[in-house]
C-alpha positions in Angstrom: 181.8 232.4 -119.3 179.5 229.3 -119.0 178.4 228.0 -115.6 180.3 224.9 -114.5 177.0 223.3 -113.5 175.5 223.8 -117.0 178.7 222.5 -118.6 178.6 219.3 -116.5 174.9 218.9 -117.3 175.7 219.2 -121.1 178.5 216.6 -120.8 176.2 214.2 -118.9 173.5 214.5 -121.6 176.1 214.1 -124.3 177.4 210.9 -122.7 173.9 209.5 -122.4 173.3 210.2 -126.1 176.5 208.5 -127.1 175.9 205.5 -124.9 175.1 202.2 -126.6 171.5 201.4 -127.1 169.9 198.8 -124.8 170.6 195.3 -125.7 168.0 193.5 -127.9 165.4 191.3 -126.2 166.2 187.6 -126.0 164.9 185.2 -128.6 162.6 183.5 -126.2 160.9 186.7 -125.1 160.7 187.9 -128.7 159.0 184.6 -129.7 156.5 184.9 -126.8 155.7 188.5 -127.8 155.2 187.6 -131.4 152.8 184.8 -130.4 150.6 187.2 -128.5 147.2 187.9 -130.1 144.0 189.8 -129.2 142.1 188.4 -126.3 138.4 187.9 -126.7 136.3 189.7 -124.1 133.8 187.7 -122.1 130.2 187.8 -123.1 128.5 186.7 -119.9 125.0 186.5 -121.2 126.0 184.3 -124.1 128.1 182.2 -121.8 125.2 181.7 -119.4 122.9 180.7 -122.2 125.4 178.1 -123.3 125.9 176.8 -119.8 122.1 176.4 -119.3 121.4 174.9 -122.7 124.2 172.4 -122.6 123.6 171.4 -119.0 119.8 170.8 -119.5 120.6 168.8 -122.7 123.1 166.8 -120.7 120.6 166.2 -117.8 117.9 165.1 -120.2 120.3 162.6 -121.8 121.4 161.3 -118.4 117.8 160.7 -117.3 117.1 158.9 -120.5 120.3 156.8 -119.9 119.6 155.8 -116.3 115.9 155.5 -116.7 112.7 157.4 -115.7 111.1 156.6 -112.3 108.3 154.1 -112.6 105.9 156.1 -110.5 106.3 159.4 -112.4 102.9 159.2 -114.1 101.1 158.4 -110.9 102.7 161.2 -108.8 100.5 164.3 -107.9 101.0 166.7 -110.8 101.3 169.8 -108.6 104.0 168.1 -106.4 106.1 167.0 -109.4 105.9 170.3 -111.2 106.5 172.4 -108.1 109.6 170.5 -107.1 111.0 170.3 -110.6 110.5 174.1 -111.0 112.3 174.7 -107.6 115.2 172.6 -108.7 115.4 174.3 -112.1 115.0 177.9 -110.8 117.7 177.2 -108.2 120.1 176.0 -110.9 119.4 178.9 -113.2 119.4 181.6 -110.5 122.7 180.5 -108.9 124.3 180.0 -112.3 123.2 183.5 -113.4 124.7 185.1 -110.3 128.0 183.2 -110.7 128.5 183.7 -114.5 127.0 187.2 -115.1 128.6 190.0 -113.0 126.7 193.1 -112.0 126.6 195.9 -114.4 129.9 197.7 -114.7 131.7 194.9 -112.7 134.1 192.1 -113.8 133.9 189.8 -110.8 130.9 187.5 -110.5 128.5 188.0 -107.6 129.9 185.0 -105.6 128.8 186.1 -102.2 125.2 186.7 -103.3 125.3 183.4 -105.3 126.4 181.5 -102.2 123.6 183.1 -100.1 121.0 182.2 -102.8 122.4 178.7 -103.0 122.1 178.3 -99.2 118.5 179.4 -99.3 117.7 177.0 -102.2 119.3 174.2 -100.2 117.2 174.9 -97.2 114.0 175.0 -99.3 114.8 171.8 -101.1 115.8 169.9 -98.0 112.8 171.3 -96.0 110.4 170.6 -98.9 111.5 167.0 -99.1 111.2 166.5 -95.3 107.8 168.2 -94.9 106.0 167.5 -98.2 106.6 163.9 -99.3 104.2 162.4 -101.7 103.9 158.8 -102.9 102.1 156.8 -105.5 100.9 153.6 -103.7 102.2 150.4 -105.2 104.7 152.2 -107.4 106.8 154.5 -105.2 109.5 153.0 -102.9 108.8 153.7 -99.2 110.7 152.1 -96.3 111.0 152.4 -92.5 113.2 155.5 -92.0 116.1 154.2 -89.9 119.6 155.6 -90.3 120.9 152.4 -91.8 118.0 152.2 -94.2 118.5 155.8 -95.4 122.2 155.1 -96.0 121.5 151.8 -97.7 119.1 153.5 -100.1 121.3 156.5 -100.9 122.9 155.0 -103.9 121.1 157.3 -106.3 123.3 160.1 -105.2 126.0 158.9 -107.6 123.6 159.8 -110.5 123.0 163.2 -108.9 126.7 163.9 -108.6 127.2 162.8 -112.2 124.4 165.2 -113.2 126.1 168.0 -111.3 129.6 167.4 -112.8 129.2 168.9 -116.3 127.3 172.1 -115.2 130.0 172.8 -112.6 132.7 172.3 -115.3 131.0 174.5 -117.8 130.3 177.3 -115.3 133.9 177.1 -114.1 135.2 177.4 -117.6 132.9 180.4 -118.2 134.3 182.4 -115.2 137.9 181.3 -115.6 140.2 184.3 -115.2 137.5 186.4 -113.6 137.5 184.6 -110.2 140.5 184.3 -107.9 141.9 180.8 -107.8 140.7 179.0 -104.7 137.8 181.3 -104.0 135.6 179.3 -101.6 132.4 181.3 -102.2 132.6 181.1 -105.9 133.4 177.4 -105.8 130.6 176.7 -103.3 128.1 178.6 -105.6 129.3 176.7 -108.7 128.9 173.4 -106.9 125.5 174.3 -105.5 124.2 175.3 -109.0 125.4 171.9 -110.4 123.9 170.1 -107.4 120.5 171.7 -108.1 120.6 170.3 -111.6 121.7 166.9 -110.3 118.7 167.0 -107.9 116.5 167.6 -110.9 117.9 164.5 -112.5 117.0 162.5 -109.3 113.6 164.1 -109.3 112.8 162.3 -112.6 114.9 159.1 -111.9 114.6 158.0 -108.3 111.3 156.4 -107.2 112.1 156.6 -103.5 109.6 158.9 -101.8 110.6 158.4 -98.1 110.8 161.9 -96.5 114.4 161.6 -95.2 115.6 160.2 -98.5 114.0 163.0 -100.5 115.0 165.7 -98.0 118.5 164.6 -97.0 119.8 162.7 -100.0 118.1 164.6 -102.9 118.1 168.0 -101.2 121.4 167.5 -99.5 123.0 167.0 -102.9 123.2 170.8 -103.3 125.4 171.0 -100.1 127.4 167.9 -101.0 128.2 169.3 -104.5 129.2 172.6 -103.0 131.6 171.0 -100.6 133.1 168.9 -103.4 133.6 172.0 -105.5 135.2 173.9 -102.6 137.6 171.0 -102.0 138.5 170.8 -105.7 139.1 174.5 -105.8 141.4 174.4 -102.7 143.3 171.4 -104.2 143.8 173.3 -107.4 145.0 176.4 -105.6 147.4 174.2 -103.6 148.9 172.6 -106.6 149.5 176.0 -108.3 151.0 177.7 -105.3 154.4 175.8 -105.3 154.9 176.6 -109.0 154.3 180.2 -108.4 156.6 180.4 -105.5 159.3 178.4 -107.3 159.5 181.0 -110.1 160.3 183.8 -107.6 163.8 184.6 -106.8 
């Protein structure tokens, strides 16, 4: 005689086997699934090379467009080369830390990139304040009052323009690997672009007054970082309602 428990178990299994199959997926979901394709994996080294090459090409074109400073040939060679190298190395180093993750990792090194960007900003601001050099008769020098510094700060628009494309290219390179609204990553992206924008000003702006070079040119790194953070926060804010609206 069979056990009642075994009999009930057999009946339950039989009922499950005889049950109707699950309903077919809807046409919209089926269409979305059929449209899916293989996703290309990131190649950070190649992306970094592309960001650097396109950014430098863009910066060179921008300098050619807005004009080369009239005192460039008369400036001390060591001063010009040293500052240009500092701007360039700052741009390349921060970009590398943002775009290329550590070995075995996916997320970029945003915290380290932000620290390096802060150090670069301090060096560039301090260098401009402490080591100004001029070419007499060619460089623009003025009495450093607050109003004069503000009145002569118009060149910063070209620096921000020089920073725009590098920031955009780096942001596209790390898209999907950085949380939306990440302040550290955004600050590092902005600072790297600001360093290239400062390099543009290095070859365009003939003003050599120490507060202008230090606070306007060097401060471009900080200003670009702040602009990038605000843009990232705004983008995160516009995405949040859509995400919340889809939840029920």
